[in-house]
C-alpha positions in Angstrom: 172.6 298.9 32.9 174.5 295.7 33.0 175.6 293.9 29.8 174.1 290.4 29.5 175.2 289.6 26.1 178.8 288.9 26.7 179.7 285.5 27.5 176.3 283.9 28.3 173.6 282.2 26.3 169.9 283.1 26.9 169.3 279.8 28.9 172.4 280.5 31.1 171.4 284.0 32.0 167.7 284.1 32.1 167.3 283.6 35.8 169.9 286.4 36.5 168.6 288.7 34.0 164.9 288.6 34.9 165.0 290.5 38.1 167.5 292.9 36.9 165.7 293.3 33.5 162.3 294.2 35.3 164.2 296.6 37.5 165.7 298.3 34.5 162.4 298.4 32.8 160.7 299.9 35.7 163.4 302.6 36.0 163.1 303.5 32.2 159.3 303.6 32.5 159.5 306.0 35.4 162.1 308.2 33.4 159.9 308.2 30.3 156.8 309.1 32.4 158.5 312.1 33.9 160.0 313.3 30.7 156.7 313.0 28.9 154.9 314.9 31.7 157.4 317.7 31.7 157.3 318.0 27.9 153.5 317.9 27.7 152.8 320.6 30.2 154.3 323.5 28.1 152.3 322.5 25.0 149.1 322.2 27.0 149.4 326.0 27.6 149.5 326.5 23.8 146.2 324.9 23.0 144.1 327.8 23.8 146.3 330.1 21.9 146.0 331.1 18.3 147.4 328.4 16.1 147.7 326.3 19.4 146.2 323.1 18.1 148.6 322.9 15.2 151.6 323.4 17.2 150.5 321.1 20.0 150.3 318.3 17.4 153.9 318.7 16.4 154.9 318.8 20.1 152.8 315.5 20.6 154.6 313.9 17.8 158.0 314.8 19.4 156.9 313.4 22.7 155.7 310.2 21.0 159.0 309.7 19.3 160.7 310.0 22.7 158.4 307.5 24.2 158.7 305.1 21.3 162.5 305.3 21.5 162.5 304.7 25.3 160.2 301.7 24.8 162.7 300.1 22.4 165.5 301.0 24.8 163.7 299.0 27.4 164.0 295.8 25.3 167.8 296.0 25.6 170.0 293.0 26.6 166.8 290.8 26.3 166.7 287.8 24.2 163.0 286.8 25.0 160.4 289.5 24.0 162.6 291.4 21.5 160.7 293.8 19.2 159.2 292.0 16.3 162.0 292.9 13.9 163.4 289.4 14.1 162.9 286.3 16.2 165.2 286.0 19.3 166.1 282.4 18.1 167.5 284.0 14.9 169.8 286.4 16.5 173.4 285.7 16.7 173.7 288.7 19.2 171.5 291.4 20.7 172.6 293.9 18.1 171.2 291.8 15.3 167.7 292.3 16.5 167.9 295.4 18.7 169.9 297.8 16.3 167.3 297.3 13.6 164.5 297.9 16.1 166.1 301.3 17.1 166.6 302.1 13.4 162.9 301.4 12.8 161.9 303.4 15.7 163.7 306.5 14.2 162.1 305.9 10.8 158.6 305.6 12.0 158.9 308.5 14.4 160.5 310.7 11.6 157.7 309.8 9.2 154.9 310.8 11.7 156.7 314.0 12.7 157.3 315.0 9.0 153.5 314.6 8.4 152.6 316.6 11.5 155.0 319.4 10.8 154.0 319.6 7.0 150.3 319.9 8.0 150.9 322.5 10.6 152.9 324.6 8.0 150.0 324.6 5.7 147.5 325.6 8.4 149.9 328.2 9.8 150.4 329.8 6.4 146.6 329.7 5.6 145.9 331.4 9.0 148.4 334.1 8.4 150.7 333.0 11.3 154.0 335.0 11.9 156.5 333.9 9.3 159.2 333.1 12.0 156.7 330.6 13.7 156.0 328.9 10.4 159.7 328.7 9.6 160.6 327.0 12.9 157.9 324.4 12.3 159.1 323.9 8.7 162.6 323.4 10.1 161.3 320.4 12.0 159.9 318.9 8.9 163.2 319.4 7.1 165.3 318.0 9.7 163.0 314.9 9.9 163.2 314.5 6.2 166.9 314.8 5.4 168.5 313.5 8.6 168.0 310.4 10.7 166.2 312.4 13.3 165.7 316.0 14.6 168.2 316.1 17.4 172.0 315.8 17.3 171.8 312.8 19.9 169.5 310.9 17.7 171.4 311.8 14.6 174.4 310.3 16.4 172.4 307.2 17.3 171.3 306.7 13.6 174.9 307.1 12.4 176.2 304.5 14.9 173.4 301.9 14.6 174.8 300.3 11.4 178.3 300.1 12.7 177.2 298.5 15.9 174.9 296.0 14.2 177.9 294.8 12.0 180.2 293.9 15.0 178.5 290.5 15.2 178.4 288.0 17.9 180.6 290.1 20.3 178.3 293.1 20.2 177.7 294.8 23.6 174.2 296.1 24.2 175.3 298.9 26.4 176.4 301.3 23.7 172.9 300.8 22.2 171.3 301.6 25.5 173.3 304.7 26.1 172.7 306.1 22.7 169.0 305.3 22.6 168.5 306.7 26.1 170.3 310.0 25.1 168.3 310.0 21.9 165.0 309.7 23.8 165.7 312.3 26.4 166.9 314.8 23.7 163.5 314.4 21.9 161.6 315.2 25.1 164.0 318.1 25.7 163.3 319.4 22.2 159.5 319.2 22.8 160.0 321.4 25.8 162.2 323.8 24.0 159.9 323.8 21.0 156.9 324.7 23.2 158.8 327.7 24.7 160.1 329.0 21.3 156.6 328.5 19.6 155.0 330.2 22.6 157.3 333.2 22.0 156.0 333.8 18.5 152.5 332.9 18.9 151.6 334.5 22.1 154.5 336.7 23.7 155.5 338.2 20.5 152.2 339.7 19.4 152.0 341.3 22.9 155.4 342.9 22.6 154.3 344.4 19.2 151.3 345.8 20.8 153.5 347.3 23.5 155.4 349.1 20.8 158.5 346.9 20.6 160.2 346.4 17.2 159.5 343.3 15.3 161.2 341.7 12.4 159.5 341.9 9.1 159.7 338.3 8.0 158.3 336.3 5.2 158.4 332.5 4.9 159.6 331.1 1.6 158.4 327.5 0.9 158.4 327.9 -3.0 161.8 326.2 -3.3 161.1 323.1 -1.3 162.9 322.1 1.9 166.3 320.9 0.5 169.1 323.4 1.3 170.7 323.0 -2.2 167.4 323.7 -3.9 166.8 326.7 -1.8 170.2 328.1 -2.3 169.9 327.4 -6.1 166.5 329.3 -6.2 168.0 332.2 -4.3 171.1 332.4 -6.7 168.8 332.2 -9.8 166.9 335.2 -8.3 170.1 337.0 -7.7 171.3 336.5 -11.2 168.1 337.7 -12.6 168.7 341.0 -10.7 171.9 341.6 -12.7 171.8 344.2 -15.6 171.4 342.5 -19.0 173.4 340.6 -20.3 174.1 338.4 -17.3 177.6 338.5 -15.9 180.2 336.0 -17.2 181.2 335.1 -13.6 179.2 334.7 -10.4 181.0 335.0 -7.0 180.0 333.6 -3.8 181.5 332.7 -0.3 180.7 329.9 2.0 181.7 330.5 5.7 181.9 327.3 7.5 182.7 324.7 4.8 183.1 321.3 6.4 183.5 318.8 3.5 182.3 321.5 0.9 179.2 319.6 0.0 177.1 322.8 -0.4 179.8 324.6 -2.5 180.3 321.6 -4.8 176.6 321.1 -5.3 176.2 324.8 -6.2 179.3 324.7 -8.6 177.8 321.7 -10.3 174.6 323.6 -11.0 176.1 327.0 -11.9 179.1 326.6 -14.4 179.9 330.3 -14.0 180.0 330.2 -10.2 183.3 330.9 -8.5 183.4 330.0 -4.7 185.5 331.3 -1.8 185.6 328.5 0.9 186.2 330.1 4.3 187.0 327.7 7.3 189.9 327.7 9.6 189.7 323.9 9.9 192.7 322.5 12.0 194.2 325.9 12.3 191.3 327.2 14.5 192.6 329.2 17.3 189.6 328.9 19.5 188.8 326.0 21.9 185.7 324.2 21.2 182.9 324.9 23.8 182.1 322.2 26.4 178.6 321.8 25.1 179.5 321.3 21.5 177.4 318.5 20.1 178.8 317.9 16.5 182.3 319.1 15.6 181.4 320.3 12.2 179.4 323.0 13.8 182.5 324.7 15.2 185.9 323.2 14.7 186.7 320.7 11.8 190.0 318.6 12.0 192.7 318.2 9.3 191.0 315.0 7.9 187.9 317.0 7.1 189.9 319.5 5.3 191.5 316.8 3.3 188.2 315.4 2.3 186.9 318.8 1.3 190.0 319.4 -0.9 189.4 316.1 -2.6 185.7 316.8 -3.0 186.3 320.1 -4.7 189.1 318.6 -7.1 186.8 318.7 -10.2 186.2 322.5 -9.6 189.6 323.4 -8.5 189.8 326.3 -11.0 186.5 327.9 -9.3 187.1 327.0 -5.8 189.6 328.8 -3.5 190.1 327.9 0.1 190.8 330.4 2.7 191.9 328.9 6.1 191.0 331.8 8.2 188.6 333.0 10.9 185.4 334.4 9.3 185.6 338.0 10.3 189.3 338.2 9.4 188.6 336.6 6.1 185.9 339.1 5.3 188.6 341.9 5.3 190.3 340.4 2.5 187.2 340.6 0.2 186.4 343.7 -1.9 183.2 345.4 -0.7 180.3 344.9 -3.2 182.0 342.1 -5.0 179.9 338.9 -4.1 176.6 337.8 -5.3 175.9 335.4 -2.4 177.4 334.7 1.0 176.3 331.6 2.8 177.0 331.4 6.6 177.1 327.9 8.2 180.1 328.3 10.7 179.9 328.8 14.5 176.2 328.7 15.5 176.5 330.6 18.8 174.6 333.9 18.8 177.7 336.2 19.1 179.5 334.4 16.4 176.5 334.5 13.9 175.8 338.2 14.7 179.6 339.0 14.0 179.4 337.1 10.7 176.4 338.7 9.5 177.9 342.2 10.1 181.3 341.3 8.7 180.1 339.9 5.4 177.2 342.2 4.7 179.6 344.9 3.1 181.0 342.2 0.7 177.6 342.0 -1.1 176.8 343.8 -4.2 173.4 345.5 -4.6 170.9 342.7 -5.2 173.1 340.1 -3.6 171.9 337.9 -0.9 173.3 337.1 2.6 172.1 333.7 3.8 172.8 331.2 6.4 171.9 327.8 7.7 170.0 326.3 10.8 167.2 328.7 11.5 165.7 326.0 13.7 164.6 325.4 17.2 167.9 323.6 18.2 170.0 326.7 17.3 168.3 329.7 19.1 171.3 331.8 18.7 170.9 331.7 14.8 167.3 332.6 15.2 168.1 335.5 17.4 170.9 336.9 15.3 168.9 336.7 12.0 165.8 338.4 13.5 167.8 341.1 15.3 169.8 341.8 12.1 166.5 342.5 10.3 165.3 344.9 13.0 168.5 346.7 13.3 169.1 347.2 9.5 165.2 347.6 8.9 165.2 345.1 6.0 163.0 342.1 5.3 163.9 338.7 6.7 163.3 335.8 4.3 163.1 332.4 5.9 163.0 329.1 4.0 163.1 325.7 5.7 166.3 325.9 7.8 167.6 328.8 5.7 167.4 332.4 6.4 168.5 335.2 3.9 168.4 338.9 3.3 168.5 340.7 -0.1 170.7 343.8 -0.3 168.7 346.8 -1.5 169.8 349.2 -4.2 169.5 350.1 -7.9 170.1 346.4 -9.0 167.9 344.9 -6.3 164.8 344.4 -8.2 164.9 341.2 -10.4 163.5 341.2 -13.8 159.9 339.7 -13.6 159.7 340.4 -10.0 156.6 341.4 -8.2 155.8 345.1 -7.5 158.3 346.5 -5.1 161.0 344.0 -5.9 161.7 340.7 -4.7 160.3 338.0 -4.6 159.6 336.6 -8.2 156.1 336.8 -9.6 156.0 333.0 -9.8 155.5 332.9 -6.0 152.1 332.7 -4.6 151.3 334.6 -1.5 149.5 332.9 1.4 149.4 334.9 4.6 153.0 335.5 5.4 154.2 332.7 3.2 155.4 332.6 -0.4 154.5 329.3 -1.9 155.0 327.7 -5.3 
């Protein structure tokens, strides 16, 4: 799309822009119609299935978010008729009005999506739906709550909007159009992908079980809320309670895939006896990032990120040790049965996640927990690896919003005050395949 904001006032360019603007809007409307139709069809097949209406409501919100974003993109490079965030006469540049409009679109769509996903989780738990299905919907709610949006493209848009709007009178509208269009398309794509994944666990999976195929024994854990640090803190509390009295003087944990060390720092601030091993090759990574990499922290972090992590962990230097090494190689340096918790948040591709699980499982003591991030629709490799690990090892898979975990069985694996049969704590309320507060 042409950039009409540079070197022209509204009165100078209106005649030229009118025809091109109409043509651009017609093109965007056609794209939006096609994307919406392609995303709606898979969800329409879910409506007649068990739990179909709740899932279709979430899909409808994803499509609506894509349509709303595309609508705002259609206002790009336009002085008259801008969205009612500000009057065109008060705009020094397109970005002054258009960037806030896109930001408002993200916020509104996020609020509606959170509400739809939260309601779907409650209905699915009450109806005894498969725990994996519940967790995937809960992951949508968590992403919409703690990030600018639920797709990496929209997160990128949200991160760039403030910077673009601060450029001032020379702002170009084309970056806004490109980012907004990519965000819109990603929301439609996520709607389609969500329909396929949710259909697998609501329709196809029960059929496979009836045919005799193995199925992961999974339980959804909603008692700790949806913030990652709260979930990991609750899990670590449960792990501590499984230790023989008196409690140990020192807790030991490892984070695999550290990025800026936010998770490790938050845990060390909450647990004064916690010592962390921070495993990440950072700039010494020997693999080439894949072509489809979306956010670099998921695979390879540069030297600047390592420097930030070192600075961030400075107050906990006596309890934090960095190991700039590949995950599997680093696990060989750790004594078997020595860790209370391992949190995996590195390479999210299926093969890598599966290798990490097998490599770090022996490092856990009895009663320790192996956990990981991003049990969500946008990372099917994580979902597959976690469910397969549960089947292969014949252990129960626990899934909180965005977080999966396993508790290692053994003589110390039953926390004091736990429900009959061991984990989870008695303070949890069971509803179908869900543990709630």
